[in-house]
Structures are given as C-alpha cells and as structure tokens.
C-alpha positions in Angstrom: -0.1 -0.2 0.1 3.1 2.7 1.3 4.6 1.9 -2.4 1.2 2.5 -4.1 0.9 5.9 -2.6 4.5 6.8 -3.0 4.0 6.1 -7.0 1.1 8.1 -6.9 1.5 11.5 -9.2 -0.5 14.9 -8.4 -3.0 15.9 -11.1 -1.7 19.0 -12.6 -2.9 21.1 -15.3 0.2 20.5 -17.3 -0.4 16.9 -17.2 -3.6 16.7 -19.0 -3.5 15.2 -22.2 -3.2 17.3 -25.2 -7.3 17.5 -26.3 -8.3 18.4 -22.9 -5.7 21.0 -22.2 -6.8 22.5 -26.0 -10.5 22.1 -25.0 -10.0 24.3 -22.1 -8.0 27.1 -23.8 -10.8 27.4 -26.5 -13.0 28.9 -23.5 -10.1 31.8 -22.7 -10.4 34.9 -24.2 -7.4 36.5 -26.3 -5.5 38.0 -23.2 -5.3 34.9 -21.4 -4.2 32.8 -24.7 -1.5 35.6 -24.9 -0.8 35.3 -20.8 -0.8 31.3 -21.3 2.4 31.6 -23.6 4.5 33.1 -20.3 3.6 30.0 -18.2 5.4 27.2 -19.5 6.7 26.0 -23.0 4.0 23.5 -23.4 1.3 26.0 -23.0 3.2 28.5 -25.0 3.1 25.6 -27.8 -0.7 24.8 -27.0 -1.9 28.4 -26.7 -0.6 28.9 -30.2 -2.8 26.2 -31.6 -3.8 28.2 -34.8 -7.8 27.0 -34.3 -8.3 28.8 -31.1 -7.4 32.0 -33.0 -9.8 31.5 -35.4 -12.9 31.9 -33.2 -11.0 35.3 -32.0 -10.6 36.7 -35.5 -14.4 36.3 -36.1 -15.6 37.9 -33.0 -13.1 41.0 -33.0 -12.5 41.3 -36.6 -15.1 39.8 -38.4 -12.1 38.2 -40.1 -14.0 35.4 -43.0 -12.6 32.4 -44.3 -12.1 34.2 -47.9 -10.3 36.6 -45.8 -8.0 34.1 -44.5 -7.3 32.4 -47.6 -6.8 35.7 -49.5 -4.1 36.5 -46.9 -2.4 33.4 -47.1 -1.9 33.8 -43.1 -2.8 31.6 -39.9 -5.5 32.8 -37.6 -2.8 33.6 -35.1 -1.0 35.9 -37.4 -4.4 37.3 -38.7 -5.4 38.5 -35.2 -2.0 39.6 -33.9 -1.7 42.0 -37.4 -4.9 43.4 -37.0 -4.0 44.0 -33.4 -1.1 45.9 -33.9 -3.3 48.2 -36.5 -6.6 48.8 -35.0 -6.2 46.9 -31.2 -7.0 50.3 -29.6 -10.7 50.0 -31.3 -11.1 46.3 -30.1 -14.2 46.6 -27.7 -15.9 49.0 -30.8 -14.4 47.4 -34.1 -16.8 44.4 -34.3 -20.1 46.1 -33.9 -19.1 49.4 -36.1 -17.4 47.3 -38.7 -21.2 45.1 -39.0 -22.9 48.2 -39.4 -20.9 49.2 -42.1 -21.2 46.0 -43.8 -25.0 45.6 -43.7 -25.2 49.4 -44.7 -23.2 48.4 -48.2 -25.0 45.3 -48.4 -28.4 47.1 -48.2 -27.3 50.2 -50.9 -25.3 48.2 -53.0 -28.6 46.9 -55.4 -30.4 50.4 -54.2 -28.0 52.8 -54.5 -24.5 51.6 -56.0 -23.5 55.1 -56.3 -23.3 55.9 -52.7 -21.6 52.7 -52.2 -19.2 53.8 -54.6 -18.8 57.7 -52.9 -17.4 55.8 -50.0 -13.8 56.9 -49.2 -10.8 54.6 -47.9 -10.1 54.4 -44.3 -8.5 57.0 -42.5 -4.8 56.5 -41.3 -4.1 56.3 -37.3 -1.4 59.3 -38.0 -4.2 61.2 -39.6 -6.8 60.9 -36.6 -4.2 61.8 -34.4 -3.1 64.7 -36.4 -6.4 66.3 -36.4 -6.8 65.8 -32.6 -3.5 68.3 -32.5 -5.6 70.5 -34.5 -8.8 71.2 -33.3 -6.6 70.7 -29.9 -9.5 68.1 -28.3 -9.6 64.2 -28.3 -12.0 62.2 -30.8 -14.1 59.8 -29.5 -12.7 56.4 -30.1 -16.0 55.2 -31.6 -15.4 57.9 -34.0 -12.1 57.2 -34.7 -12.6 53.4 -35.3 -15.5 54.2 -37.6 -13.2 56.7 -39.9 -10.3 54.0 -40.1 -13.0 52.0 -42.1 -14.2 54.6 -44.3 -12.9 58.3 -44.0 -16.4 59.7 -45.2 -17.6 60.0 -48.8 -17.4 62.2 -51.9 -19.5 65.1 -51.9 -22.4 63.3 -54.1 -26.0 63.2 -54.1 -27.6 61.5 -52.5 -25.7 61.6 -49.3 -25.3 58.8 -47.1 -26.7 60.1 -43.8 -30.2 61.2 -45.3 -31.6 62.7 -48.5 -35.3 63.9 -48.8 -37.2 65.8 -52.0 -40.4 67.4 -51.7 -41.7 69.9 -54.2 -40.3 73.1 -52.6 -37.0 71.6 -50.8 -34.1 69.1 -51.2 -31.9 68.0 -48.8 -28.9 65.3 -49.0 -26.4 65.0 -46.1 -23.1 63.8 -46.8 -21.1 62.4 -44.6 -17.7 64.4 -44.2 -14.3 63.5 -44.2 -12.3 64.1 -40.9 -9.7 66.3 -42.6 -13.0 68.4 -43.9 -14.7 68.2 -41.0 -11.2 69.3 -39.2 -11.4 72.5 -41.0 -14.8 73.5 -39.8 -14.3 73.0 -36.5 -16.0 75.8 -34.3 -15.0 77.7 -31.3 -17.7 80.2 -31.8 -20.5 80.7 -29.3 -23.2 78.2 -29.7 -20.9 75.7 -31.6 -17.8 75.7 -29.1 -16.0 72.9 -29.2 -18.2 71.3 -32.3 -16.8 69.0 -35.3 -18.9 69.0 -38.1 -20.4 65.4 -39.2 -22.2 66.0 -42.4 -22.8 68.8 -44.7 -25.9 69.1 -47.0 -25.2 71.4 -49.9 -28.7 72.3 -50.9 -28.8 73.4 -47.1 -25.6 74.5 -46.1 -26.8 72.7 -42.8 -25.0 70.2 -40.6 -24.7 67.6 -38.4 -22.2 68.4 -35.6 -20.6 66.2 -32.5 -19.4 68.1 -29.0 -16.1 66.6 -28.4 -16.1 68.6 -25.3 -18.7 69.6 -22.9 -19.9 73.1 -23.2 -23.0 75.3 -23.7 -25.3 72.7 -21.8 -24.2 69.9 -24.4 -22.9 66.6 -23.7 -19.7 65.3 -24.4 -20.1 63.2 -27.8 -23.9 64.4 -28.1 -24.5 64.6 -31.7 -27.1 67.0 -32.9 -28.4 69.6 -35.2 -27.6 73.3 -35.0 -30.8 75.3 -33.7 -32.1 78.5 -35.4 -30.9 80.5 -33.2 -27.7 79.3 -32.7 -27.2 79.9 -36.7 -28.3 83.5 -36.3 -25.5 84.3 -33.6 
C-alpha cells in the first residue's frame, strides 16, 4: 500500500492530455491565451494552436474564411496583425464594421453610387493630426468608424439621409475627417463642435460636441438650432 501511494502523481493542469487542454484553452479570451505563452513551454505551444485564434478573429475583427485564404496567413498571425493596426478599437471594431458591412450590403443593389462614394479608411496618423489641429480628443468609436471609411465624396444622394419635396431638397454627405477638422467650431453656440455631415443644398450640418460645453454633453450629436445659426 505504501509503495502504491509513493507512485501516485498529483494531477496538474500540464499533466492533462493535449485534447482536454485545448478544450480548456478554447474558453479563454485572447488576453488569457497570450498570458499562457509565458507560463510554460507546453502551454505556449498549445496556446498558439491556430484553430484557437479563429474564434477571436471572427469575434473581434469579423475576418472571414475567404479573407484568410486571400491573405494566406494563419489565424493567429491575422489576429496579431489586425490588433497591431486597430487594436485600440477592439471594444468597438466588430459592431462598427458590421454596421458598415450591413449598410453597404443594403445599398449596393439600391444605390450603388452611394457605396462607390465612400472613401478608404483614414490612417491612424491622420486622426492623430486632426486631434492636434483641433486641440481635442476624438471619441474612439468615431475614430474607429473613420478607420474603416473616411467619409464620402460630396455626391447626391448623401449617405446620412436624403429628402425630396416639391419645394425642398436635402441630402447630407458624411464628411471626411480633414474637411470636418476644417469646420471645427469655437464660436458661441457651437463651441468645441465638429461637423459630421454637410448638405450642399441647405448648408446645414450635424455636429458632434467633442467637449462638454454650452449645455451639451460630451460626444452629443445634434443639429444646429436656428437661434444659434443667427449668432
């Protein structure tokens, strides 16, 4: 009996067979998978098992199988490369990317000209330069959206709504970030306000308040009221 007890080896995480360990690792978030790389050589190897990173690529970056095939990269490399580019937006990226994808899918058969008017995404340094120019920080979800599409060309109809009546026409284009920065306001009634849209027919814009001022909350989106337009 004593000999049998002496031969008993305590069960540890690393003593588990590979398949159960991979199953456990499949429930971890990407942060925990990365941390596993520093625990031991075996966990480092297992946490790099490529199928584990497939779920995270789809969850956070909406990377499809077709995109993976086109880029000819493994899932882990795709995750790391995308994180190095837009990692600061990881809490926003999937929702905003899906919104853009759904919008384009809806518009393509109905108004392809509007989809073609969308510009390529802005670079991180472009957004940093705008923040330096206006002296205010941009919301992360705003920056994330502009990393995907940097506004649109000034076309009709505009992306942010069109309306045609017998005596009135309105069509709002989504401004690119440089044009928006050029329209940044510090005057009374629009202090710390950045234009988001512009209607070439009415001259009206939607604004975002990048700082709390004049009764507006930070990041509040609004139309300029007639009273403030006269100021």
